[in-house]
Biopython code that builds the backbone (N, CA, C, O; Angstrom):
import numpy as np
from Bio.PDB.StructureBuilder import StructureBuilder

atoms = [
    (1, "MET", "N", (0.652, -1.151, 0.028)),
    (1, "MET", "CA", (0.292, -0.171, -0.247)),
    (1, "MET", "C", (0.904, 1.410, -0.308)),
    (1, "MET", "O", (1.545, 1.650, 0.715)),
    (2, "THR", "N", (0.872, 2.265, -1.024)),
    (2, "THR", "CA", (1.414, 3.386, -0.774)),
    (2, "THR", "C", (0.761, 4.357, -0.154)),
    (2, "THR", "O", (-0.460, 4.380, -0.001)),
    (3, "THR", "N", (1.937, 5.620, 0.420)),
    (3, "THR", "CA", (1.424, 6.368, 1.754)),
    (3, "THR", "C", (1.583, 7.843, 1.059)),
    (3, "THR", "O", (2.612, 8.247, 0.518)),
    (4, "THR", "N", (0.681, 8.372, 1.152)),
    (4, "THR", "CA", (0.790, 9.825, 0.542)),
    (4, "THR", "C", (0.747, 10.431, 1.734)),
    (4, "THR", "O", (0.139, 10.237, 2.787)),
    (5, "VAL", "N", (1.886, 11.564, 1.151)),
    (5, "VAL", "CA", (2.318, 12.625, 2.017)),
    (5, "VAL", "C", (2.018, 13.698, 1.293)),
    (5, "VAL", "O", (2.217, 13.847, 0.088)),
    (6, "TYR", "N", (1.291, 14.823, 2.425)),
    (6, "TYR", "CA", (0.750, 16.085, 2.161)),
    (6, "TYR", "C", (1.522, 17.527, 2.397)),
    (6, "TYR", "O", (0.885, 17.979, 3.348)),
    (7, "THR", "N", (2.274, 18.254, 2.153)),
    (7, "THR", "CA", (2.921, 19.669, 2.040)),
    (7, "THR", "C", (2.085, 20.385, 2.122)),
    (7, "THR", "O", (1.163, 20.511, 1.316)),
    (8, "TRP", "N", (2.266, 21.015, 3.163)),
    (8, "TRP", "CA", (1.674, 22.526, 2.956)),
    (8, "TRP", "C", (2.709, 23.443, 2.626)),
    (8, "TRP", "O", (3.795, 23.134, 3.116)),
    (9, "HIS", "N", (2.694, 24.442, 1.965)),
    (9, "HIS", "CA", (3.270, 25.788, 1.936)),
    (9, "HIS", "C", (2.766, 26.899, 1.681)),
    (9, "HIS", "O", (1.881, 27.081, 0.845)),
    (10, "ILE", "N", (3.440, 28.008, 2.588)),
    (10, "ILE", "CA", (2.812, 29.358, 1.861)),
    (10, "ILE", "C", (3.538, 29.972, 0.905)),
    (10, "ILE", "O", (4.725, 30.282, 1.006)),
    (11, "ALA", "N", (2.501, 30.235, -0.458)),
    (11, "ALA", "CA", (3.392, 30.832, -1.667)),
    (11, "ALA", "C", (3.453, 32.309, -1.434)),
    (11, "ALA", "O", (4.348, 33.071, -1.800)),
    (12, "ASN", "N", (2.290, 32.617, -0.725)),
    (12, "ASN", "CA", (2.640, 34.422, -0.392)),
    (12, "ASN", "C", (1.854, 35.066, 0.212)),
    (12, "ASN", "O", (0.665, 34.756, 0.129)),
    (13, "LEU", "N", (2.233, 36.096, 0.961)),
    (13, "LEU", "CA", (1.051, 36.900, 2.153)),
    (13, "LEU", "C", (1.211, 38.398, 1.358)),
    (13, "LEU", "O", (2.075, 38.905, 0.643)),
    (14, "GLU", "N", (0.023, 38.774, 1.832)),
    (14, "GLU", "CA", (-0.700, 40.057, 1.779)),
    (14, "GLU", "C", (-0.700, 40.759, 2.969)),
    (14, "GLU", "O", (-1.363, 40.177, 3.827)),
    (15, "ARG", "N", (-0.101, 42.004, 3.409)),
    (15, "ARG", "CA", (0.273, 42.743, 4.705)),
    (15, "ARG", "C", (-0.022, 43.787, 4.488)),
    (15, "ARG", "O", (-0.096, 44.102, 3.300)),
    (16, "GLU", "N", (-0.359, 44.916, 5.646)),
    (16, "GLU", "CA", (-0.378, 46.289, 5.713)),
    (16, "GLU", "C", (0.974, 46.366, 5.867)),
    (16, "GLU", "O", (1.655, 45.618, 6.568)),
    (17, "THR", "N", (1.496, 47.621, 4.958)),
    (17, "THR", "CA", (2.712, 48.556, 5.394)),
    (17, "THR", "C", (3.052, 49.042, 6.692)),
    (17, "THR", "O", (4.173, 48.889, 7.178)),
    (18, "SER", "N", (2.212, 49.561, 7.202)),
    (18, "SER", "CA", (2.488, 50.159, 8.124)),
    (18, "SER", "C", (2.537, 49.429, 9.432)),
    (18, "SER", "O", (3.108, 49.928, 10.402)),
    (19, "ASP", "N", (1.777, 47.916, 9.495)),
    (19, "ASP", "CA", (2.059, 47.437, 10.999)),
    (19, "ASP", "C", (2.802, 45.632, 10.264)),
    (19, "ASP", "O", (3.341, 44.659, 10.791)),
    (20, "GLY", "N", (2.556, 45.869, 9.370)),
    (20, "GLY", "CA", (2.997, 44.324, 8.999)),
    (20, "GLY", "C", (2.031, 43.233, 9.173)),
    (20, "GLY", "O", (2.340, 42.111, 8.773)),
    (21, "PHE", "N", (0.681, 43.482, 9.832)),
    (21, "PHE", "CA", (-0.090, 42.706, 9.973)),
    (21, "PHE", "C", (-1.247, 41.851, 8.424)),
    (21, "PHE", "O", (-2.286, 42.021, 7.786)),
    (22, "VAL", "N", (-0.203, 41.041, 8.551)),
    (22, "VAL", "CA", (-0.909, 39.921, 7.328)),
    (22, "VAL", "C", (-2.455, 39.248, 7.157)),
    (22, "VAL", "O", (-2.802, 38.274, 7.826)),
    (23, "PHE", "N", (-3.459, 40.004, 6.021)),
    (23, "PHE", "CA", (-4.592, 40.308, 5.579)),
    (23, "PHE", "C", (-4.873, 38.605, 4.606)),
    (23, "PHE", "O", (-5.933, 37.981, 4.636)),
    (24, "THR", "N", (-3.978, 38.303, 4.052)),
    (24, "THR", "CA", (-4.204, 37.199, 3.343)),
    (24, "THR", "C", (-2.913, 36.250, 3.230)),
    (24, "THR", "O", (-1.716, 36.534, 3.217)),
    (25, "ALA", "N", (-3.636, 34.932, 3.147)),
    (25, "ALA", "CA", (-2.616, 34.091, 2.655)),
    (25, "ALA", "C", (-2.624, 32.904, 1.844)),
    (25, "ALA", "O", (-3.312, 31.890, 1.961)),
    (26, "HIS", "N", (-1.620, 33.245, 0.887)),
    (26, "HIS", "CA", (-2.353, 32.048, -0.058)),
    (26, "HIS", "C", (-0.949, 31.073, 0.104)),
    (26, "HIS", "O", (0.225, 31.400, 0.275)),
    (27, "TYR", "N", (-1.640, 29.643, -0.036)),
    (27, "TYR", "CA", (-0.745, 28.337, 0.097)),
    (27, "TYR", "C", (-1.291, 27.441, -1.019)),
    (27, "TYR", "O", (-2.305, 27.593, -1.701)),
    (28, "THR", "N", (-0.537, 26.647, -1.033)),
    (28, "THR", "CA", (-0.294, 25.342, -1.791)),
    (28, "THR", "C", (-0.161, 24.182, -0.858)),
    (28, "THR", "O", (0.327, 24.217, 0.272)),
    (29, "VAL", "N", (-0.655, 23.161, -1.474)),
    (29, "VAL", "CA", (-0.751, 21.809, -0.870)),
    (29, "VAL", "C", (-0.139, 21.205, -2.039)),
    (29, "VAL", "O", (-0.476, 21.433, -3.201)),
    (30, "ASP", "N", (0.706, 20.483, -1.689)),
    (30, "ASP", "CA", (1.283, 19.014, -2.366)),
    (30, "ASP", "C", (0.975, 17.722, -2.017)),
    (30, "ASP", "O", (1.218, 17.426, -0.847)),
    (31, "ALA", "N", (0.505, 16.874, -2.726)),
    (31, "ALA", "CA", (0.325, 15.571, -2.326)),
    (31, "ALA", "C", (1.385, 14.662, -3.320)),
    (31, "ALA", "O", (1.788, 14.947, -4.448)),
    (32, "LYS", "N", (1.665, 13.534, -2.529)),
    (32, "LYS", "CA", (3.268, 12.610, -3.422)),
    (32, "LYS", "C", (3.246, 11.144, -2.517)),
    (32, "LYS", "O", (3.682, 10.885, -1.395)),
    (33, "ASP", "N", (2.428, 10.192, -3.689)),
    (33, "ASP", "CA", (3.154, 8.845, -3.315)),
    (33, "ASP", "C", (4.510, 8.611, -4.059)),
    (33, "ASP", "O", (5.354, 9.407, -4.468)),
    (34, "ASP", "N", (4.429, 7.222, -4.094)),
    (34, "ASP", "CA", (5.708, 6.541, -4.455)),
    (34, "ASP", "C", (5.766, 6.927, -6.063)),
    (34, "ASP", "O", (6.915, 7.044, -6.489)),
    (35, "THR", "N", (4.844, 7.114, -6.895)),
    (35, "THR", "CA", (4.609, 7.322, -8.042)),
    (35, "THR", "C", (4.473, 8.554, -8.355)),
    (35, "THR", "O", (5.256, 9.262, -8.988)),
    (36, "TYR", "N", (3.133, 8.900, -7.759)),
    (36, "TYR", "CA", (2.455, 10.057, -8.294)),
    (36, "TYR", "C", (2.174, 11.485, -7.286)),
    (36, "TYR", "O", (2.173, 11.620, -6.062)),
    (37, "SER", "N", (2.004, 12.194, -8.112)),
    (37, "SER", "CA", (2.019, 13.951, -7.466)),
    (37, "SER", "C", (0.525, 14.497, -7.670)),
    (37, "SER", "O", (-0.226, 13.917, -8.454)),
    (38, "ALA", "N", (0.194, 15.397, -7.095)),
    (38, "ALA", "CA", (-0.908, 16.167, -7.439)),
    (38, "ALA", "C", (-0.979, 17.783, -6.540)),
    (38, "ALA", "O", (-0.630, 17.821, -5.360)),
    (39, "GLY", "N", (-1.397, 18.862, -7.164)),
    (39, "GLY", "CA", (-1.425, 20.248, -6.208)),
    (39, "GLY", "C", (-2.517, 20.846, -6.095)),
    (39, "GLY", "O", (-3.199, 20.726, -7.112)),
    (40, "ALA", "N", (-3.099, 21.589, -5.100)),
    (40, "ALA", "CA", (-3.594, 22.757, -4.839)),
    (40, "ALA", "C", (-3.417, 23.998, -4.862)),
    (40, "ALA", "O", (-2.245, 24.327, -4.680)),
    (41, "TYR", "N", (-4.096, 24.768, -5.008)),
    (41, "TYR", "CA", (-3.584, 26.320, -4.171)),
    (41, "TYR", "C", (-4.826, 26.747, -3.546)),
    (41, "TYR", "O", (-5.831, 26.036, -3.527)),
    (42, "GLY", "N", (-4.752, 27.980, -3.003)),
    (42, "GLY", "CA", (-5.877, 28.305, -2.234)),
    (42, "GLY", "C", (-5.071, 29.529, -1.578)),
    (42, "GLY", "O", (-3.844, 29.606, -1.515)),
    (43, "SER", "N", (-6.323, 30.804, -0.935)),
    (43, "SER", "CA", (-6.307, 31.950, -0.175)),
    (43, "SER", "C", (-7.192, 31.732, 0.607)),
    (43, "SER", "O", (-8.245, 31.124, 0.421)),
    (44, "VAL", "N", (-6.573, 32.506, 2.047)),
    (44, "VAL", "CA", (-7.428, 32.669, 3.202)),
    (44, "VAL", "C", (-7.579, 33.946, 3.645)),
    (44, "VAL", "O", (-6.522, 34.530, 3.883)),
    (45, "GLY", "N", (-8.737, 34.636, 3.850)),
    (45, "GLY", "CA", (-8.212, 36.020, 4.501)),
    (45, "GLY", "C", (-8.340, 36.198, 5.883)),
    (45, "GLY", "O", (-9.466, 35.999, 6.337)),
    (46, "LEU", "N", (-7.411, 36.542, 6.696)),
    (46, "LEU", "CA", (-7.050, 36.628, 7.917)),
    (46, "LEU", "C", (-7.409, 37.840, 9.296)),
    (46, "LEU", "O", (-7.013, 38.996, 9.446)),
    (47, "GLU", "N", (-7.862, 37.409, 9.722)),
    (47, "GLU", "CA", (-8.752, 38.637, 10.851)),
    (47, "GLU", "C", (-7.614, 38.935, 11.609)),
    (47, "GLU", "O", (-6.911, 38.012, 12.021)),
    (48, "ARG", "N", (-7.232, 40.576, 11.945)),
    (48, "ARG", "CA", (-6.475, 41.389, 12.138)),
    (48, "ARG", "C", (-6.705, 40.750, 14.111)),
    (48, "ARG", "O", (-7.837, 40.684, 14.591)),
    (49, "PRO", "N", (-5.491, 40.382, 14.912)),
    (49, "PRO", "CA", (-5.265, 40.280, 16.242)),
    (49, "PRO", "C", (-5.283, 41.333, 16.601)),
    (49, "PRO", "O", (-5.287, 42.308, 15.850)),
    (50, "ALA", "N", (-5.302, 41.387, 18.221)),
    (50, "ALA", "CA", (-5.345, 42.257, 19.024)),
    (50, "ALA", "C", (-4.123, 42.987, 18.890)),
    (50, "ALA", "O", (-3.241, 42.230, 18.483)),
    (51, "GLU", "N", (-3.799, 43.922, 19.035)),
    (51, "GLU", "CA", (-2.663, 44.726, 19.314)),
    (51, "GLU", "C", (-1.357, 44.082, 19.935)),
    (51, "GLU", "O", (-0.251, 43.893, 19.430)),
    (52, "ASP", "N", (-1.869, 43.797, 21.241)),
    (52, "ASP", "CA", (-0.502, 43.231, 21.726)),
    (52, "ASP", "C", (-0.639, 41.636, 21.520)),
    (52, "ASP", "O", (-0.254, 40.974, 22.484)),
    (53, "GLU", "N", (-1.178, 40.851, 20.299)),
    (53, "GLU", "CA", (-1.152, 39.803, 19.794)),
    (53, "GLU", "C", (-0.478, 39.509, 18.052)),
    (53, "GLU", "O", (-0.294, 38.503, 17.367)),
    (54, "LEU", "N", (-0.258, 41.043, 17.855)),
    (54, "LEU", "CA", (0.575, 41.023, 16.639)),
    (54, "LEU", "C", (1.631, 40.722, 16.393)),
    (54, "LEU", "O", (2.465, 41.333, 17.062)),
    (55, "ILE", "N", (2.172, 39.745, 15.430)),
    (55, "ILE", "CA", (3.719, 39.339, 15.280)),
    (55, "ILE", "C", (4.472, 40.502, 14.370)),
    (55, "ILE", "O", (3.856, 41.405, 13.805)),
    (56, "PRO", "N", (5.380, 40.391, 14.341)),
    (56, "PRO", "CA", (6.162, 41.352, 13.729)),
    (56, "PRO", "C", (6.291, 40.286, 12.199)),
    (56, "PRO", "O", (6.712, 39.138, 12.054)),
    (57, "PHE", "N", (5.784, 41.175, 11.340)),
    (57, "PHE", "CA", (5.947, 40.598, 10.061)),
    (57, "PHE", "C", (7.206, 39.516, 9.892)),
    (57, "PHE", "O", (7.061, 38.310, 9.689)),
    (58, "ALA", "N", (8.316, 40.135, 10.008)),
    (58, "ALA", "CA", (9.859, 39.904, 10.211)),
    (58, "ALA", "C", (9.780, 38.487, 10.648)),
    (58, "ALA", "O", (10.227, 37.515, 10.040)),
    (59, "ASP", "N", (8.955, 38.504, 12.142)),
    (59, "ASP", "CA", (8.910, 37.442, 13.049)),
    (59, "ASP", "C", (8.651, 35.815, 12.468)),
    (59, "ASP", "O", (9.053, 34.683, 12.739)),
    (60, "LEU", "N", (7.598, 36.555, 11.378)),
    (60, "LEU", "CA", (6.950, 34.840, 11.363)),
    (60, "LEU", "C", (7.128, 33.936, 10.588)),
    (60, "LEU", "O", (7.562, 34.097, 9.447)),
    (61, "THR", "N", (6.785, 32.724, 11.150)),
    (61, "THR", "CA", (7.390, 31.644, 10.447)),
    (61, "THR", "C", (6.507, 30.809, 9.647)),
    (61, "THR", "O", (5.288, 30.863, 9.807)),
    (62, "GLU", "N", (7.005, 30.107, 8.868)),
    (62, "GLU", "CA", (5.800, 29.459, 7.729)),
    (62, "GLU", "C", (5.446, 28.463, 8.621)),
    (62, "GLU", "O", (4.234, 28.650, 8.724)),
    (63, "GLU", "N", (5.715, 27.547, 9.314)),
    (63, "GLU", "CA", (4.840, 26.864, 10.243)),
    (63, "GLU", "C", (4.028, 27.786, 10.898)),
    (63, "GLU", "O", (3.309, 27.101, 11.625)),
    (64, "GLN", "N", (3.749, 28.939, 11.042)),
    (64, "GLN", "CA", (2.856, 29.216, 12.131)),
    (64, "GLN", "C", (1.943, 29.661, 11.128)),
    (64, "GLN", "O", (0.785, 29.267, 11.266)),
    (65, "VAL", "N", (2.283, 30.630, 9.829)),
    (65, "VAL", "CA", (1.291, 30.989, 9.067)),
    (65, "VAL", "C", (0.583, 29.651, 8.272)),
    (65, "VAL", "O", (-0.532, 29.971, 7.861)),
    (66, "ILE", "N", (0.870, 28.510, 8.010)),
    (66, "ILE", "CA", (0.202, 27.104, 7.620)),
    (66, "ILE", "C", (-0.996, 27.059, 9.204)),
    (66, "ILE", "O", (-2.224, 27.090, 9.134)),
    (67, "GLY", "N", (-0.452, 27.008, 10.054)),
    (67, "GLY", "CA", (-1.488, 26.707, 11.125)),
    (67, "GLY", "C", (-2.436, 27.952, 11.241)),
    (67, "GLY", "O", (-3.539, 27.575, 11.636)),
    (68, "TRP", "N", (-2.393, 29.057, 11.071)),
    (68, "TRP", "CA", (-3.299, 29.866, 10.610)),
    (68, "TRP", "C", (-4.045, 29.655, 9.704)),
    (68, "TRP", "O", (-5.205, 30.010, 9.915)),
    (69, "VAL", "N", (-3.757, 29.038, 8.396)),
    (69, "VAL", "CA", (-4.529, 28.831, 7.478)),
    (69, "VAL", "C", (-5.505, 27.741, 7.287)),
    (69, "VAL", "O", (-6.489, 27.665, 6.551)),
    (70, "LYS", "N", (-4.749, 26.532, 8.526)),
    (70, "LYS", "CA", (-5.252, 25.571, 8.895)),
    (70, "LYS", "C", (-6.589, 25.878, 9.968)),
    (70, "LYS", "O", (-7.686, 25.364, 9.751)),
    (71, "ASP", "N", (-6.363, 26.695, 11.031)),
    (71, "ASP", "CA", (-7.229, 27.173, 11.646)),
    (71, "ASP", "C", (-8.557, 27.796, 11.183)),
    (71, "ASP", "O", (-9.661, 27.668, 11.713)),
    (72, "LYS", "N", (-8.193, 28.559, 9.992)),
    (72, "LYS", "CA", (-9.116, 29.655, 9.167)),
    (72, "LYS", "C", (-10.216, 28.232, 8.383)),
    (72, "LYS", "O", (-11.423, 28.083, 8.574)),
    (73, "LEU", "N", (-9.601, 27.649, 7.795)),
    (73, "LEU", "CA", (-9.997, 26.468, 6.741)),
    (73, "LEU", "C", (-10.964, 26.007, 7.778)),
    (73, "LEU", "O", (-12.189, 26.128, 7.735)),
    (74, "GLY", "N", (-10.065, 25.327, 8.946)),
    (74, "GLY", "CA", (-11.363, 24.355, 9.760)),
    (74, "GLY", "C", (-10.868, 22.923, 9.611)),
    (74, "GLY", "O", (-10.539, 22.540, 8.488)),
    (75, "GLU", "N", (-10.786, 22.062, 10.709)),
    (75, "GLU", "CA", (-10.377, 20.676, 10.282)),
    (75, "GLU", "C", (-11.400, 19.866, 8.932)),
    (75, "GLU", "O", (-10.843, 19.142, 8.107)),
    (76, "GLU", "N", (-12.549, 20.063, 8.898)),
    (76, "GLU", "CA", (-12.933, 19.197, 7.432)),
    (76, "GLU", "C", (-12.427, 20.049, 6.188)),
    (76, "GLU", "O", (-12.014, 19.519, 5.157)),
    (77, "ALA", "N", (-12.507, 21.553, 6.405)),
    (77, "ALA", "CA", (-11.959, 21.851, 4.739)),
    (77, "ALA", "C", (-10.283, 21.279, 4.858)),
    (77, "ALA", "O", (-9.866, 20.747, 3.829)),
    (78, "VAL", "N", (-9.710, 21.326, 5.555)),
    (78, "VAL", "CA", (-8.415, 20.984, 5.309)),
    (78, "VAL", "C", (-8.402, 19.371, 4.833)),
    (78, "VAL", "O", (-7.589, 18.899, 4.038)),
    (79, "ALA", "N", (-9.757, 18.444, 5.663)),
    (79, "ALA", "CA", (-9.447, 17.301, 4.970)),
    (79, "ALA", "C", (-10.242, 17.137, 3.554)),
    (79, "ALA", "O", (-10.007, 16.192, 2.800)),
    (80, "ASN", "N", (-10.837, 17.761, 3.376)),
    (80, "ASN", "CA", (-11.408, 17.887, 2.046)),
    (80, "ASN", "C", (-10.017, 18.272, 1.313)),
    (80, "ASN", "O", (-9.594, 17.231, 0.812)),
    (81, "VAL", "N", (-9.444, 18.968, 1.140)),
    (81, "VAL", "CA", (-8.170, 19.381, 0.386)),
    (81, "VAL", "C", (-7.813, 18.232, 0.121)),
    (81, "VAL", "O", (-7.972, 17.693, -0.973)),
    (82, "GLU", "N", (-7.167, 17.618, 1.327)),
    (82, "GLU", "CA", (-6.318, 16.444, 1.425)),
    (82, "GLU", "C", (-6.978, 15.279, 0.543)),
    (82, "GLU", "O", (-6.250, 14.683, -0.250)),
    (83, "ALA", "N", (-7.968, 15.027, 0.624)),
    (83, "ALA", "CA", (-9.102, 13.487, 0.016)),
    (83, "ALA", "C", (-9.224, 14.255, -1.246)),
    (83, "ALA", "O", (-9.446, 13.365, -2.067)),
    (84, "ALA", "N", (-9.208, 15.586, -2.002)),
    (84, "ALA", "CA", (-9.530, 16.223, -3.340)),
    (84, "ALA", "C", (-8.538, 15.548, -4.025)),
    (84, "ALA", "O", (-8.674, 14.960, -5.098)),
    (85, "LEU", "N", (-7.025, 15.713, -3.023)),
    (85, "LEU", "CA", (-5.759, 15.441, -3.961)),
    (85, "LEU", "C", (-5.684, 14.039, -3.837)),
    (85, "LEU", "O", (-4.868, 13.875, -4.744)),
    (86, "GLN", "N", (-5.885, 12.990, -3.452)),
    (86, "GLN", "CA", (-6.151, 11.571, -3.125)),
    (86, "GLN", "C", (-6.630, 11.472, -4.079)),
    (86, "GLN", "O", (-5.912, 10.967, -4.942)),
    (87, "GLY", "N", (-7.952, 11.835, -4.478)),
    (87, "GLY", "CA", (-8.786, 11.435, -5.318)),
    (87, "GLY", "C", (-8.101, 11.819, -6.874)),
    (87, "GLY", "O", (-8.409, 11.189, -7.885)),
    (88, "GLN", "N", (-7.195, 12.880, -6.868)),
    (88, "GLN", "CA", (-6.271, 12.940, -7.941)),
    (88, "GLN", "C", (-5.188, 11.569, -8.242)),
    (88, "GLN", "O", (-5.051, 10.894, -9.262)),
    (89, "LEU", "N", (-4.659, 11.504, -7.206)),
    (89, "LEU", "CA", (-3.381, 10.882, -7.075)),
    (89, "LEU", "C", (-4.207, 9.195, -7.603)),
    (89, "LEU", "O", (-3.772, 8.437, -8.471)),
    (90, "ASP", "N", (-5.339, 9.017, -6.840)),
    (90, "ASP", "CA", (-5.839, 7.288, -7.332)),
    (90, "ASP", "C", (-6.318, 7.717, -8.306)),
    (90, "ASP", "O", (-5.758, 6.965, -9.103)),
    (91, "GLU", "N", (-7.225, 8.652, -9.203)),
    (91, "GLU", "CA", (-7.336, 8.741, -10.501)),
    (91, "GLU", "C", (-6.085, 8.727, -11.665)),
    (91, "GLU", "O", (-6.090, 8.380, -12.846)),
    (92, "GLN", "N", (-4.832, 9.355, -10.632)),
    (92, "GLN", "CA", (-3.390, 9.180, -12.233)),
    (92, "GLN", "C", (-3.396, 7.228, -11.994)),
    (92, "GLN", "O", (-3.603, 6.433, -12.911)),
    (93, "ARG", "N", (-3.175, 6.936, -10.851)),
    (93, "ARG", "CA", (-2.861, 5.679, -10.460)),
    (93, "ARG", "C", (-3.771, 4.288, -11.210)),
    (93, "ARG", "O", (-3.502, 3.088, -11.143)),
    (94, "HIS", "N", (-4.924, 4.986, -11.922)),
    (94, "HIS", "CA", (-6.228, 3.728, -11.956)),
    (94, "HIS", "C", (-7.413, 4.783, -12.922)),
    (94, "HIS", "O", (-8.564, 4.922, -12.510)),
    (95, "PRO", "N", (-6.912, 5.494, -14.279)),
    (95, "PRO", "CA", (-7.589, 5.542, -14.459)),
    (95, "PRO", "C", (-9.475, 5.532, -15.070)),
    (95, "PRO", "O", (-9.797, 4.482, -15.626)),
    (96, "SER", "N", (-10.505, 6.545, -14.967)),
    (96, "SER", "CA", (-11.355, 6.399, -14.908)),
    (96, "SER", "C", (-12.000, 6.317, -16.374)),
    (96, "SER", "O", (-12.797, 5.462, -16.758)),
    (97, "LYS", "N", (-11.398, 7.567, -17.231)),
    (97, "LYS", "CA", (-11.324, 7.593, -18.571)),
    (97, "LYS", "C", (-10.176, 7.417, -19.092)),
    (97, "LYS", "O", (-9.163, 7.420, -18.393)),
    (98, "ALA", "N", (-10.140, 7.202, -20.632)),
    (98, "ALA", "CA", (-9.120, 7.295, -21.755)),
    (98, "ALA", "C", (-9.495, 7.713, -22.777)),
    (98, "ALA", "O", (-10.678, 8.045, -22.709)),
    (99, "ALA", "N", (-8.976, 7.890, -23.887)),
    (99, "ALA", "CA", (-8.622, 8.531, -24.945)),
    (99, "ALA", "C", (-8.191, 7.470, -26.283)),
    (99, "ALA", "O", (-7.549, 6.492, -25.901)),
    (100, "GLY", "N", (-8.365, 7.508, -27.279)),
    (100, "GLY", "CA", (-8.285, 6.664, -28.508)),
    (100, "GLY", "C", (-9.394, 5.786, -29.574)),
    (100, "GLY", "O", (-10.606, 5.647, -29.737)),
    (101, "VAL", "N", (-8.427, 5.435, -30.008)),
    (101, "VAL", "CA", (-9.665, 4.404, -30.990)),
    (101, "VAL", "C", (-9.008, 2.978, -30.606)),
    (101, "VAL", "O", (-7.877, 2.681, -30.220)),
    (102, "PRO", "N", (-10.356, 2.088, -30.906)),
    (102, "PRO", "CA", (-9.481, 0.704, -30.981)),
    (102, "PRO", "C", (-8.934, 0.047, -32.755)),
    (102, "PRO", "O", (-8.787, -1.165, -32.914)),
    (103, "TRP", "N", (-8.779, 0.701, -33.521)),
    (103, "TRP", "CA", (-8.111, 0.296, -34.470)),
    (103, "TRP", "C", (-7.251, 0.929, -34.994)),
    (103, "TRP", "O", (-7.591, 2.079, -35.271)),
    (104, "THR", "N", (-5.896, 0.553, -35.347)),
    (104, "THR", "CA", (-5.004, 1.277, -35.857)),
    (104, "THR", "C", (-5.115, 2.056, -37.528)),
    (104, "THR", "O", (-5.897, 1.811, -38.447)),
    (105, "ALA", "N", (-4.093, 2.968, -37.441)),
    (105, "ALA", "CA", (-4.440, 3.842, -38.403)),
    (105, "ALA", "C", (-3.454, 2.847, -39.684)),
    (105, "ALA", "O", (-2.523, 2.056, -39.531)),
    (106, "SER", "N", (-4.342, 3.451, -41.213)),
    (106, "SER", "CA", (-3.641, 3.260, -42.403)),
    (106, "SER", "C", (-3.517, 4.226, -43.373)),
    (106, "SER", "O", (-4.058, 5.309, -43.598)),
    (107, "SER", "N", (-2.694, 3.575, -43.870)),
    (107, "SER", "CA", (-1.997, 4.403, -44.539)),
    (107, "SER", "C", (-2.405, 4.878, -45.902)),
    (107, "SER", "O", (-1.699, 5.681, -46.513)),
]
sb = StructureBuilder()
sb.init_structure("model")
sb.init_model(0)
sb.init_chain("A")
sb.init_seg("    ")
for serial, (resi, resn, name, xyz) in enumerate(atoms, 1):
    if name == "N":
        sb.init_residue(resn, " ", resi, " ")
    sb.init_atom(name, np.array(xyz, "f"), 0.0, 1.0, " ", f" {name:<3s}", serial, name[0])
structure = sb.get_structure()
């Protein structure tokens, strides 16, 4: 049985230049097994934290922002994204559709 590895990354952040508040996170999710791969892209809007909880932009880590993205999406949506990617891998492994003709071309 193959194991699928899901990797979340932050592709870009949009922020206020005045205080570094990140209001939008753009993310990617890559799914890979031993042979196939699939990917997804999305964006989420983030709520402004209290002033004393605002983390300076330069101090943010990708892991921290991925946590914000997953929290904003919620467990069900995260699971749905990963399930959709698994579906793409399954389709690559066992295609349900094909194209072509059953005869050889004549000259």
